[in-house]
C-alpha positions as YAML, in Angstrom:
chain: A
units: angstrom
residues:
- id: 1
  name: UNK
  ca: [-27.75, -35.15, 49.01]
- id: 2
  name: UNK
  ca: [-24.47, -35.90, 47.22]
- id: 3
  name: UNK
  ca: [-21.50, -33.71, 47.93]
- id: 4
  name: UNK
  ca: [-20.94, -30.81, 45.52]
- id: 5
  name: UNK
  ca: [-18.12, -31.66, 43.07]
- id: 6
  name: UNK
  ca: [-14.87, -30.08, 44.18]
- id: 7
  name: UNK
  ca: [-12.96, -27.70, 41.91]
- id: 8
  name: UNK
  ca: [-9.62, -28.67, 43.46]
- id: 9
  name: UNK
  ca: [-7.20, -31.44, 42.59]
- id: 10
  name: UNK
  ca: [-8.30, -34.48, 44.65]
- id: 11
  name: UNK
  ca: [-6.48, -37.63, 45.72]
- id: 12
  name: UNK
  ca: [-8.47, -40.84, 45.31]
- id: 13
  name: UNK
  ca: [-7.05, -43.18, 47.91]
- id: 14
  name: UNK
  ca: [-8.98, -46.20, 46.65]
- id: 15
  name: UNK
  ca: [-7.72, -45.91, 43.07]
- id: 16
  name: UNK
  ca: [-4.52, -44.17, 44.12]
- id: 17
  name: UNK
  ca: [-4.76, -41.43, 41.53]
- id: 18
  name: UNK
  ca: [-5.41, -37.74, 41.22]
- id: 19
  name: UNK
  ca: [-8.80, -36.57, 39.94]
- id: 20
  name: UNK
  ca: [-10.36, -33.18, 39.18]
- id: 21
  name: UNK
  ca: [-13.69, -31.72, 38.20]
- id: 22
  name: UNK
  ca: [-13.66, -30.97, 34.45]
- id: 23
  name: UNK
  ca: [-15.44, -27.67, 33.64]
- id: 24
  name: UNK
  ca: [-16.43, -28.78, 30.15]
- id: 25
  name: UNK
  ca: [-17.27, -32.45, 30.67]
- id: 26
  name: UNK
  ca: [-19.01, -31.64, 33.97]
- id: 27
  name: UNK
  ca: [-17.62, -34.65, 35.81]
- id: 28
  name: UNK
  ca: [-14.60, -35.87, 37.75]
- id: 29
  name: UNK
  ca: [-11.82, -37.06, 35.44]
- id: 30
  name: UNK
  ca: [-8.59, -38.96, 35.98]
- id: 31
  name: UNK
  ca: [-5.57, -36.64, 35.97]
- id: 32
  name: UNK
  ca: [-2.53, -38.68, 36.98]
- id: 33
  name: UNK
  ca: [-1.44, -41.75, 38.88]
- id: 34
  name: UNK
  ca: [0.56, -42.03, 42.10]
- id: 35
  name: UNK
  ca: [2.76, -38.96, 41.59]
- id: 36
  name: UNK
  ca: [3.48, -35.72, 43.44]
- id: 37
  name: UNK
  ca: [0.74, -33.12, 43.38]
- id: 38
  name: UNK
  ca: [2.96, -30.68, 41.48]
- id: 39
  name: UNK
  ca: [3.40, -33.24, 38.70]
- id: 40
  name: UNK
  ca: [-0.35, -33.88, 38.66]
- id: 41
  name: UNK
  ca: [-1.01, -30.16, 38.31]
- id: 42
  name: UNK
  ca: [1.24, -30.04, 35.24]
- id: 43
  name: UNK
  ca: [-0.67, -32.98, 33.80]
- id: 44
  name: UNK
  ca: [-3.92, -31.14, 34.39]
- id: 45
  name: UNK
  ca: [-2.64, -28.07, 32.56]
- id: 46
  name: UNK
  ca: [-1.63, -30.33, 29.67]
- id: 47
  name: UNK
  ca: [-5.13, -31.85, 29.58]
- id: 48
  name: UNK
  ca: [-6.73, -28.43, 29.38]
- id: 49
  name: UNK
  ca: [-4.38, -27.32, 26.59]
- id: 50
  name: UNK
  ca: [-5.05, -30.53, 24.69]
- id: 51
  name: UNK
  ca: [-8.80, -30.08, 24.90]
- id: 52
  name: UNK
  ca: [-8.51, -26.48, 23.76]
- id: 53
  name: UNK
  ca: [-6.22, -27.56, 20.91]
- id: 54
  name: UNK
  ca: [-8.68, -30.24, 19.74]
- id: 55
  name: UNK
  ca: [-11.52, -27.74, 19.88]
- id: 56
  name: UNK
  ca: [-9.50, -25.16, 17.96]
- id: 57
  name: UNK
  ca: [-8.48, -27.62, 15.24]
- id: 58
  name: UNK
  ca: [-12.08, -27.78, 14.03]
- id: 59
  name: UNK
  ca: [-12.01, -24.07, 13.11]
- id: 60
  name: UNK
  ca: [-8.29, -23.40, 12.57]
- id: 61
  name: UNK
  ca: [-7.40, -22.24, 9.03]
- id: 62
  name: UNK
  ca: [-4.55, -23.65, 7.03]
- id: 63
  name: UNK
  ca: [-1.34, -21.72, 6.51]
- id: 64
  name: UNK
  ca: [-2.11, -21.52, 2.78]
- id: 65
  name: UNK
  ca: [-5.53, -19.99, 3.47]
- id: 66
  name: UNK
  ca: [-4.08, -17.30, 5.72]
- id: 67
  name: UNK
  ca: [-1.43, -16.45, 3.11]
- id: 68
  name: UNK
  ca: [-4.02, -16.23, 0.31]
- id: 69
  name: UNK
  ca: [-6.30, -14.00, 2.38]
- id: 70
  name: UNK
  ca: [-3.46, -11.68, 3.38]
- id: 71
  name: UNK
  ca: [-2.20, -11.41, -0.22]
- id: 72
  name: UNK
  ca: [-5.68, -10.55, -1.44]
- id: 73
  name: UNK
  ca: [-5.79, -7.62, 0.98]
- id: 74
  name: UNK
  ca: [-2.36, -6.49, -0.23]
- id: 75
  name: UNK
  ca: [-3.58, -6.66, -3.83]
- id: 76
  name: UNK
  ca: [-6.45, -4.36, -2.89]
- id: 77
  name: UNK
  ca: [-3.92, -2.03, -1.27]
- id: 78
  name: UNK
  ca: [-2.04, -1.89, -4.58]
- id: 79
  name: UNK
  ca: [-5.26, -0.97, -6.38]
- id: 80
  name: UNK
  ca: [-5.93, 1.75, -3.81]
- id: 81
  name: UNK
  ca: [-2.39, 3.10, -4.18]
- id: 82
  name: UNK
  ca: [-1.40, 2.37, -0.58]
- id: 83
  name: UNK
  ca: [1.57, 0.16, -1.51]
- id: 84
  name: UNK
  ca: [3.58, -0.45, -4.66]
- id: 85
  name: UNK
  ca: [3.14, -3.41, -6.98]
- id: 86
  name: UNK
  ca: [6.82, -4.26, -6.55]
- id: 87
  name: UNK
  ca: [6.32, -4.76, -2.79]
- id: 88
  name: UNK
  ca: [3.27, -6.90, -3.52]
- id: 89
  name: UNK
  ca: [5.36, -9.04, -5.85]
- id: 90
  name: UNK
  ca: [8.06, -9.56, -3.21]
- id: 91
  name: UNK
  ca: [5.41, -10.54, -0.65]
- id: 92
  name: UNK
  ca: [3.75, -12.93, -3.06]
- id: 93
  name: UNK
  ca: [7.00, -14.74, -3.83]
- id: 94
  name: UNK
  ca: [7.97, -14.96, -0.15]
- id: 95
  name: UNK
  ca: [4.64, -16.46, 0.91]
- id: 96
  name: UNK
  ca: [4.55, -18.80, -2.09]
- id: 97
  name: UNK
  ca: [7.92, -20.18, -0.97]
- id: 98
  name: UNK
  ca: [6.62, -20.58, 2.59]
- id: 99
  name: UNK
  ca: [3.48, -22.46, 1.48]
- id: 100
  name: UNK
  ca: [5.50, -24.67, -0.86]
- id: 101
  name: UNK
  ca: [7.80, -25.59, 2.05]
- id: 102
  name: UNK
  ca: [5.06, -26.40, 4.58]
- id: 103
  name: UNK
  ca: [2.38, -27.70, 2.19]
- id: 104
  name: UNK
  ca: [-1.23, -26.70, 1.56]
- id: 105
  name: UNK
  ca: [-2.81, -28.76, 4.36]
- id: 106
  name: UNK
  ca: [-0.84, -27.67, 7.43]
- id: 107
  name: UNK
  ca: [-3.07, -26.02, 10.05]
- id: 108
  name: UNK
  ca: [-1.79, -22.92, 11.79]
- id: 109
  name: UNK
  ca: [-2.67, -24.43, 15.17]
- id: 110
  name: UNK
  ca: [-0.41, -27.42, 14.47]
- id: 111
  name: UNK
  ca: [2.70, -25.30, 13.88]
- id: 112
  name: UNK
  ca: [5.44, -25.54, 16.51]
- id: 113
  name: UNK
  ca: [8.79, -23.72, 16.90]
- id: 114
  name: UNK
  ca: [10.66, -26.65, 15.32]
- id: 115
  name: UNK
  ca: [8.74, -26.05, 12.08]
- id: 116
  name: UNK
  ca: [9.99, -22.48, 11.91]
- id: 117
  name: UNK
  ca: [13.52, -23.58, 12.80]
- id: 118
  name: UNK
  ca: [13.49, -25.87, 9.79]
- id: 119
  name: UNK
  ca: [12.17, -23.07, 7.61]
- id: 120
  name: UNK
  ca: [14.91, -20.72, 8.86]
- id: 121
  name: UNK
  ca: [17.47, -23.29, 7.68]
- id: 122
  name: UNK
  ca: [15.62, -23.46, 4.36]
- id: 123
  name: UNK
  ca: [16.04, -19.69, 3.96]
- id: 124
  name: UNK
  ca: [19.81, -19.91, 4.35]
- id: 125
  name: UNK
  ca: [20.07, -20.28, 0.57]
- id: 126
  name: UNK
  ca: [18.99, -16.63, 0.23]
- id: 127
  name: UNK
  ca: [20.98, -13.45, 0.72]
- id: 128
  name: UNK
  ca: [20.80, -11.93, 4.23]
- id: 129
  name: UNK
  ca: [18.59, -9.08, 3.07]
- id: 130
  name: UNK
  ca: [16.16, -11.53, 1.42]
- id: 131
  name: UNK
  ca: [15.99, -13.61, 4.60]
- id: 132
  name: UNK
  ca: [15.20, -10.54, 6.69]
- id: 133
  name: UNK
  ca: [12.57, -9.46, 4.20]
- id: 134
  name: UNK
  ca: [10.88, -12.89, 4.18]
- id: 135
  name: UNK
  ca: [10.80, -12.89, 7.99]
- id: 136
  name: UNK
  ca: [9.25, -9.41, 8.09]
- id: 137
  name: UNK
  ca: [6.55, -10.36, 5.57]
- id: 138
  name: UNK
  ca: [5.61, -13.55, 7.42]
- id: 139
  name: UNK
  ca: [5.45, -11.79, 10.79]
- id: 140
  name: UNK
  ca: [3.36, -9.00, 9.28]
- id: 141
  name: UNK
  ca: [0.92, -11.57, 7.89]
- id: 142
  name: UNK
  ca: [0.51, -13.31, 11.25]
- id: 143
  name: UNK
  ca: [0.15, -10.03, 13.16]
- id: 144
  name: UNK
  ca: [-2.76, -9.00, 10.95]
- id: 145
  name: UNK
  ca: [-4.26, -12.49, 11.18]
- id: 146
  name: UNK
  ca: [-4.09, -12.28, 14.97]
- id: 147
  name: UNK
  ca: [-5.43, -8.71, 15.15]
- id: 148
  name: UNK
  ca: [-8.34, -9.42, 12.77]
- id: 149
  name: UNK
  ca: [-9.28, -12.71, 14.41]
- id: 150
  name: UNK
  ca: [-8.35, -15.04, 11.56]
- id: 151
  name: UNK
  ca: [-6.43, -17.20, 14.03]
- id: 152
  name: UNK
  ca: [-6.79, -17.85, 17.76]
- id: 153
  name: UNK
  ca: [-3.27, -16.72, 18.63]
- id: 154
  name: UNK
  ca: [0.16, -16.03, 17.15]
- id: 155
  name: UNK
  ca: [2.33, -19.11, 16.51]
- id: 156
  name: UNK
  ca: [5.51, -19.56, 18.52]
- id: 157
  name: UNK
  ca: [8.32, -19.00, 16.01]
- id: 158
  name: UNK
  ca: [11.32, -19.97, 18.07]
- id: 159
  name: UNK
  ca: [14.66, -18.23, 18.35]
- id: 160
  name: UNK
  ca: [16.17, -19.37, 15.03]
- id: 161
  name: UNK
  ca: [13.42, -17.75, 12.94]
- id: 162
  name: UNK
  ca: [13.27, -14.54, 14.97]
- id: 163
  name: UNK
  ca: [17.07, -14.20, 14.82]
- id: 164
  name: UNK
  ca: [16.89, -13.85, 11.03]
- id: 165
  name: UNK
  ca: [16.49, -10.12, 11.71]
- id: 166
  name: UNK
  ca: [20.00, -10.04, 13.20]
- id: 167
  name: UNK
  ca: [21.73, -11.54, 10.15]
- id: 168
  name: UNK
  ca: [24.11, -9.09, 8.51]
- id: 169
  name: UNK
  ca: [25.54, -9.21, 5.01]
- id: 170
  name: UNK
  ca: [28.92, -10.91, 4.76]
- id: 171
  name: UNK
  ca: [30.40, -7.98, 2.86]
- id: 172
  name: UNK
  ca: [29.50, -4.63, 1.36]
- id: 173
  name: UNK
  ca: [29.05, -3.64, -2.25]
- id: 174
  name: UNK
  ca: [32.36, -2.25, -3.47]
- id: 175
  name: UNK
  ca: [32.27, 1.04, -5.38]
- id: 176
  name: UNK
  ca: [33.40, 1.31, -8.97]
- id: 177
  name: UNK
  ca: [37.02, 2.30, -9.55]
- id: 178
  name: UNK
  ca: [37.92, 5.28, -11.69]
- id: 179
  name: UNK
  ca: [39.03, 3.13, -14.68]
- id: 180
  name: UNK
  ca: [35.76, 1.19, -14.49]
- id: 181
  name: UNK
  ca: [33.70, 4.40, -14.45]
- id: 182
  name: UNK
  ca: [35.64, 5.82, -17.41]
- id: 183
  name: UNK
  ca: [35.25, 2.59, -19.39]
- id: 184
  name: UNK
  ca: [31.49, 2.54, -18.83]
- id: 185
  name: UNK
  ca: [31.18, 6.26, -19.53]
- id: 186
  name: UNK
  ca: [33.13, 5.97, -22.78]
- id: 187
  name: UNK
  ca: [30.87, 3.19, -24.02]
- id: 188
  name: UNK
  ca: [27.69, 4.97, -22.88]
- id: 189
  name: UNK
  ca: [28.77, 8.23, -24.52]
- id: 190
  name: UNK
  ca: [29.55, 6.43, -27.75]
- id: 191
  name: UNK
  ca: [26.14, 4.77, -27.83]
- id: 192
  name: UNK
  ca: [24.40, 8.08, -27.12]
- id: 193
  name: UNK
  ca: [26.23, 9.70, -30.04]
- id: 194
  name: UNK
  ca: [25.88, 6.83, -32.50]
- id: 195
  name: UNK
  ca: [23.06, 4.46, -31.55]
- id: 196
  name: UNK
  ca: [22.90, 1.03, -33.15]
- id: 197
  name: UNK
  ca: [19.40, 1.88, -34.38]
- id: 198
  name: UNK
  ca: [17.68, 5.24, -34.44]
- id: 199
  name: UNK
  ca: [14.84, 3.80, -32.34]
- id: 200
  name: UNK
  ca: [17.37, 3.18, -29.55]
- id: 201
  name: UNK
  ca: [18.70, 6.73, -29.40]
- id: 202
  name: UNK
  ca: [16.22, 7.70, -26.67]
- id: 203
  name: UNK
  ca: [17.35, 4.74, -24.52]
- id: 204
  name: UNK
  ca: [21.03, 5.64, -24.90]
- id: 205
  name: UNK
  ca: [20.42, 9.34, -24.17]
- id: 206
  name: UNK
  ca: [18.55, 8.32, -21.02]
- id: 207
  name: UNK
  ca: [21.36, 5.97, -20.05]
- id: 208
  name: UNK
  ca: [24.00, 8.69, -20.36]
- id: 209
  name: UNK
  ca: [21.89, 11.08, -18.26]
- id: 210
  name: UNK
  ca: [21.24, 8.31, -15.72]
- id: 211
  name: UNK
  ca: [24.95, 7.57, -15.41]
- id: 212
  name: UNK
  ca: [25.83, 11.19, -14.66]
- id: 213
  name: UNK
  ca: [22.90, 11.62, -12.27]
- id: 214
  name: UNK
  ca: [23.95, 8.47, -10.43]
- id: 215
  name: UNK
  ca: [27.58, 9.52, -10.00]
- id: 216
  name: UNK
  ca: [26.97, 13.27, -9.73]
- id: 217
  name: UNK
  ca: [23.98, 13.14, -7.37]
- id: 218
  name: UNK
  ca: [23.50, 9.55, -6.19]
- id: 219
  name: UNK
  ca: [20.10, 9.18, -7.86]
- id: 220
  name: UNK
  ca: [18.89, 5.58, -7.96]
- id: 221
  name: UNK
  ca: [16.66, 4.05, -10.67]
- id: 222
  name: UNK
  ca: [13.68, 4.69, -8.41]
- id: 223
  name: UNK
  ca: [14.60, 8.38, -8.13]
- id: 224
  name: UNK
  ca: [15.01, 8.61, -11.90]
- id: 225
  name: UNK
  ca: [11.53, 7.16, -12.39]
- id: 226
  name: UNK
  ca: [10.02, 10.03, -10.37]
- id: 227
  name: UNK
  ca: [12.31, 12.95, -11.20]
- id: 228
  name: UNK
  ca: [10.23, 15.85, -12.55]
- id: 229
  name: UNK
  ca: [11.37, 18.46, -15.07]
- id: 230
  name: UNK
  ca: [10.45, 21.38, -12.80]
- id: 231
  name: UNK
  ca: [12.87, 20.04, -10.16]
- id: 232
  name: UNK
  ca: [15.82, 20.55, -12.54]
- id: 233
  name: UNK
  ca: [17.32, 24.02, -13.00]
- id: 234
  name: UNK
  ca: [19.77, 23.65, -15.87]
- id: 235
  name: UNK
  ca: [20.50, 27.39, -16.08]
- id: 236
  name: UNK
  ca: [21.83, 27.55, -12.51]
- id: 237
  name: UNK
  ca: [23.00, 23.93, -12.44]
- id: 238
  name: UNK
  ca: [20.94, 22.48, -9.56]
- id: 239
  name: UNK
  ca: [18.46, 19.71, -8.85]
- id: 240
  name: UNK
  ca: [16.12, 20.14, -5.90]
- id: 241
  name: UNK
  ca: [14.21, 16.90, -5.50]
- id: 242
  name: UNK
  ca: [12.36, 15.13, -2.67]
- id: 243
  name: UNK
  ca: [13.16, 11.43, -2.56]
- id: 244
  name: UNK
  ca: [9.98, 9.64, -3.61]
- id: 245
  name: UNK
  ca: [8.29, 7.17, -1.25]
- id: 246
  name: UNK
  ca: [7.73, 4.11, -3.42]
- id: 247
  name: UNK
  ca: [6.02, 2.11, -0.73]
- id: 248
  name: UNK
  ca: [4.63, 3.32, 2.60]
- id: 249
  name: UNK
  ca: [5.19, -0.13, 4.12]
- id: 250
  name: UNK
  ca: [8.93, 0.14, 3.38]
- id: 251
  name: UNK
  ca: [9.56, 3.85, 3.87]
- id: 252
  name: UNK
  ca: [12.81, 4.90, 5.47]
- id: 253
  name: UNK
  ca: [14.14, 8.27, 6.72]
- id: 254
  name: UNK
  ca: [16.25, 8.97, 3.62]
- id: 255
  name: UNK
  ca: [13.11, 8.80, 1.41]
- id: 256
  name: UNK
  ca: [11.85, 12.08, 2.87]
- id: 257
  name: UNK
  ca: [15.14, 14.00, 2.50]
- id: 258
  name: UNK
  ca: [15.14, 17.15, 0.40]
- id: 259
  name: UNK
  ca: [17.78, 16.46, -2.25]
- id: 260
  name: UNK
  ca: [20.05, 19.29, -3.37]
- id: 261
  name: UNK
  ca: [22.44, 18.34, -6.15]
- id: 262
  name: UNK
  ca: [24.90, 20.73, -7.83]
- id: 263
  name: UNK
  ca: [25.23, 19.61, -11.44]
- id: 264
  name: UNK
  ca: [28.44, 19.11, -13.39]
- id: 265
  name: UNK
  ca: [28.72, 20.65, -16.88]
- id: 266
  name: UNK
  ca: [28.73, 17.11, -18.31]
- id: 267
  name: UNK
  ca: [25.52, 16.28, -16.44]
- id: 268
  name: UNK
  ca: [23.85, 19.45, -17.73]
- id: 269
  name: UNK
  ca: [24.73, 18.58, -21.34]
- id: 270
  name: UNK
  ca: [23.44, 15.03, -20.92]
- id: 271
  name: UNK
  ca: [20.17, 16.31, -19.42]
- id: 272
  name: UNK
  ca: [19.65, 18.89, -22.16]
- id: 273
  name: UNK
  ca: [19.80, 16.09, -24.71]
- id: 274
  name: UNK
  ca: [17.53, 13.68, -22.84]
- id: 275
  name: UNK
  ca: [15.03, 15.45, -20.56]
- id: 276
  name: UNK
  ca: [11.45, 16.37, -21.38]
- id: 277
  name: UNK
  ca: [10.23, 19.99, -21.20]
- id: 278
  name: UNK
  ca: [7.55, 19.18, -18.61]
- id: 279
  name: UNK
  ca: [6.21, 16.29, -16.59]
- id: 280
  name: UNK
  ca: [8.64, 13.46, -15.93]
- id: 281
  name: UNK
  ca: [12.18, 14.52, -16.77]
- id: 282
  name: UNK
  ca: [13.22, 11.19, -18.30]
- id: 283
  name: UNK
  ca: [10.86, 8.84, -20.12]
- id: 284
  name: UNK
  ca: [11.26, 5.90, -22.48]
- id: 285
  name: UNK
  ca: [10.58, 6.18, -26.19]
- id: 286
  name: UNK
  ca: [7.06, 4.95, -25.37]
- id: 287
  name: UNK
  ca: [6.50, 7.81, -22.91]
- id: 288
  name: UNK
  ca: [6.72, 5.63, -19.79]
- id: 289
  name: UNK
  ca: [8.81, 6.24, -16.64]
- id: 290
  name: UNK
  ca: [12.29, 4.75, -16.61]
- id: 291
  name: UNK
  ca: [11.23, 2.55, -13.68]
- id: 292
  name: UNK
  ca: [7.71, 1.56, -12.70]
- id: 293
  name: UNK
  ca: [5.87, -1.33, -11.06]
- id: 294
  name: UNK
  ca: [2.84, -3.19, -12.31]
- id: 295
  name: UNK
  ca: [0.87, -6.41, -11.76]
- id: 296
  name: UNK
  ca: [1.21, -8.83, -14.65]
- id: 297
  name: UNK
  ca: [-1.40, -11.22, -16.08]
- id: 298
  name: UNK
  ca: [-0.41, -13.90, -13.55]
- id: 299
  name: UNK
  ca: [-1.20, -11.55, -10.67]
- id: 300
  name: UNK
  ca: [2.42, -11.06, -9.66]
- id: 301
  name: UNK
  ca: [3.94, -7.65, -8.99]
- id: 302
  name: UNK
  ca: [6.87, -6.91, -11.30]
- id: 303
  name: UNK
  ca: [9.19, -3.94, -11.68]
- id: 304
  name: UNK
  ca: [10.02, -2.70, -15.17]
- id: 305
  name: UNK
  ca: [13.44, -1.02, -15.14]
- id: 306
  name: UNK
  ca: [14.77, -0.72, -18.68]
- id: 307
  name: UNK
  ca: [17.60, 1.70, -17.94]
- id: 308
  name: UNK
  ca: [19.16, -0.52, -15.25]
- id: 309
  name: UNK
  ca: [19.06, -3.54, -17.55]
- id: 310
  name: UNK
  ca: [20.72, -1.53, -20.33]
- id: 311
  name: UNK
  ca: [23.38, -0.28, -17.90]
- id: 312
  name: UNK
  ca: [24.25, -3.84, -16.82]
- id: 313
  name: UNK
  ca: [24.52, -4.90, -20.48]
- id: 314
  name: UNK
  ca: [26.84, -2.00, -21.30]
- id: 315
  name: UNK
  ca: [28.98, -2.63, -18.20]
- id: 316
  name: UNK
  ca: [29.27, -6.29, -19.15]
- id: 317
  name: UNK
  ca: [30.42, -5.31, -22.65]
- id: 318
  name: UNK
  ca: [33.41, -3.43, -21.20]
- id: 319
  name: UNK
  ca: [34.19, -6.17, -18.67]
- id: 320
  name: UNK
  ca: [32.81, -4.52, -15.53]
- id: 321
  name: UNK
  ca: [30.86, -6.57, -13.00]
- id: 322
  name: UNK
  ca: [28.00, -4.54, -11.45]
- id: 323
  name: UNK
  ca: [27.68, -7.01, -8.52]
- id: 324
  name: UNK
  ca: [23.93, -7.20, -9.04]
- id: 325
  name: UNK
  ca: [23.45, -3.52, -8.13]
- id: 326
  name: UNK
  ca: [23.45, -1.87, -11.53]
- id: 327
  name: UNK
  ca: [23.01, 1.90, -11.44]
- id: 328
  name: UNK
  ca: [22.62, 1.85, -7.66]
- id: 329
  name: UNK
  ca: [26.30, 1.01, -7.39]
- id: 330
  name: UNK
  ca: [27.09, 4.50, -8.73]
- id: 331
  name: UNK
  ca: [25.54, 5.87, -5.54]
- id: 332
  name: UNK
  ca: [27.93, 3.74, -3.47]
- id: 333
  name: UNK
  ca: [30.77, 5.12, -5.57]
- id: 334
  name: UNK
  ca: [29.67, 8.72, -5.06]
- id: 335
  name: UNK
  ca: [29.47, 8.37, -1.28]
- id: 336
  name: UNK
  ca: [32.80, 6.54, -1.08]
- id: 337
  name: UNK
  ca: [34.68, 9.15, -3.14]
- id: 338
  name: UNK
  ca: [32.85, 12.11, -1.55]
- id: 339
  name: UNK
  ca: [34.14, 11.05, 1.85]
- id: 340
  name: UNK
  ca: [37.61, 12.04, 0.70]
- id: 341
  name: UNK
  ca: [36.58, 15.70, 0.48]
- id: 342
  name: UNK
  ca: [36.76, 15.99, 4.27]
- id: 343
  name: UNK
  ca: [33.13, 17.07, 4.77]
- id: 344
  name: UNK
  ca: [31.11, 14.06, 5.93]
- id: 345
  name: UNK
  ca: [27.89, 16.00, 6.46]
- id: 346
  name: UNK
  ca: [27.92, 17.43, 2.93]
- id: 347
  name: UNK
  ca: [28.83, 14.00, 1.52]
- id: 348
  name: UNK
  ca: [25.81, 12.47, 3.29]
- id: 349
  name: UNK
  ca: [23.44, 15.14, 2.01]
- id: 350
  name: UNK
  ca: [24.79, 14.87, -1.53]
- id: 351
  name: UNK
  ca: [24.25, 11.08, -1.51]
- id: 352
  name: UNK
  ca: [20.71, 11.48, -0.20]
- id: 353
  name: UNK
  ca: [21.36, 10.31, 3.35]
- id: 354
  name: UNK
  ca: [19.87, 11.86, 6.43]
- id: 355
  name: UNK
  ca: [22.33, 13.22, 8.99]
- id: 356
  name: UNK
  ca: [22.53, 10.93, 12.03]
- id: 357
  name: UNK
  ca: [21.04, 11.77, 15.40]
- id: 358
  name: UNK
  ca: [20.43, 15.40, 16.32]
- id: 359
  name: UNK
  ca: [22.84, 16.63, 13.65]
- id: 360
  name: UNK
  ca: [19.92, 16.69, 11.21]
- id: 361
  name: UNK
  ca: [18.24, 19.24, 13.47]
- id: 362
  name: UNK
  ca: [21.15, 21.53, 14.31]
- id: 363
  name: UNK
  ca: [23.58, 21.26, 11.40]
- id: 364
  name: UNK
  ca: [22.93, 23.14, 8.17]
- id: 365
  name: UNK
  ca: [24.83, 22.27, 4.99]
- id: 366
  name: UNK
  ca: [24.90, 25.21, 2.57]
- id: 367
  name: UNK
  ca: [25.15, 25.04, -1.20]
- id: 368
  name: UNK
  ca: [28.86, 25.97, -1.26]
- id: 369
  name: UNK
  ca: [29.78, 22.92, 0.82]
- id: 370
  name: UNK
  ca: [27.78, 20.67, -1.49]
- id: 371
  name: UNK
  ca: [29.46, 22.22, -4.53]
- id: 372
  name: UNK
  ca: [32.94, 21.60, -3.09]
- id: 373
  name: UNK
  ca: [32.19, 17.93, -2.40]
- id: 374
  name: UNK
  ca: [30.62, 17.48, -5.84]
- id: 375
  name: UNK
  ca: [33.65, 19.07, -7.53]
- id: 376
  name: UNK
  ca: [35.90, 16.70, -5.58]
- id: 377
  name: UNK
  ca: [34.05, 13.71, -7.09]
- id: 378
  name: UNK
  ca: [34.24, 15.23, -10.59]
- id: 379
  name: UNK
  ca: [37.99, 15.80, -10.21]
- id: 380
  name: UNK
  ca: [38.40, 12.17, -9.12]
- id: 381
  name: UNK
  ca: [36.54, 11.01, -12.23]
- id: 382
  name: UNK
  ca: [38.20, 13.22, -14.85]
- id: 383
  name: UNK
  ca: [41.80, 13.47, -13.60]
- id: 384
  name: UNK
  ca: [43.84, 10.75, -15.38]
- id: 385
  name: UNK
  ca: [46.45, 10.46, -12.65]
- id: 386
  name: UNK
  ca: [43.84, 9.58, -9.99]
- id: 387
  name: UNK
  ca: [42.68, 5.96, -9.45]
...
């Protein structure tokens, strides 16, 4: 009776090589030549990985197929209201760039860390925030693919790709100066009083209200698109508004902060001329929100933001560069100027930030403190000798 095949690494003295029983082929196979046993063991591990890799290649999906399947699920999430169409559009563009870089035929199982290192260099053309966003989207796609069994295992991304999360912006967005704010405000106020065409009056009234709300209360275009009339008390001069969560996948602590904004007299007058009696406070002349997301005919998520576009045009007319931030730069200006009032906690609350650490639990900022900080910003804006 022949000896039972051994499961251990064996030395064949006659052929002077290492052999081993293969669990799949059911026979003794050549592992390595006249080398140390430790080297032969590494060769054996390589043989097993190679066999598994060849077996997996027959069923491994392509990178393009995984991206298409993941995007289809995100599109269904948009339809169900779980995420916003703008987030879907960002994801679609990020994955389209990834597939265009690697090609349609590349199998996931064939990807190695060097591939992702090359792609990280490819992303260097983007802003730091865009690189971090692309990395997050790609990792999210692969995590779901791994959890749902679309792929055998997560790819190895390498250090260069994972370190994209550590990239910081080279500089910060600078706030507007007082002369820049006054120049924009003068032009906006003139357009609101004497529109080029009567059909544009609604747009200019909205723009004037948006300017004051941005500098008075730090409201962004997204906030303006969800601000409700019942949240505005013009008689007492206050806005009490909960920052809207546009997208659950991108929510952050400040989006759940209860906003309390003391209104300037100028802001109240601008709102009286522009706001609706009920429903959304500010709408376009077609009855739509100032900012909303939708999926266009090509299946891409796009954000329609008419008031921000109009603000950039007006700022450009008076020679002010918005640095790509538009109305959101007014919020930077508010927080920068409010810091000079000497009450950092009230300045944070006024700008819509959450107090850091345990301060948000123990520290209470009353309305009088908010009013003092808000008045400090108004004095900065309207006092000619300042700036």
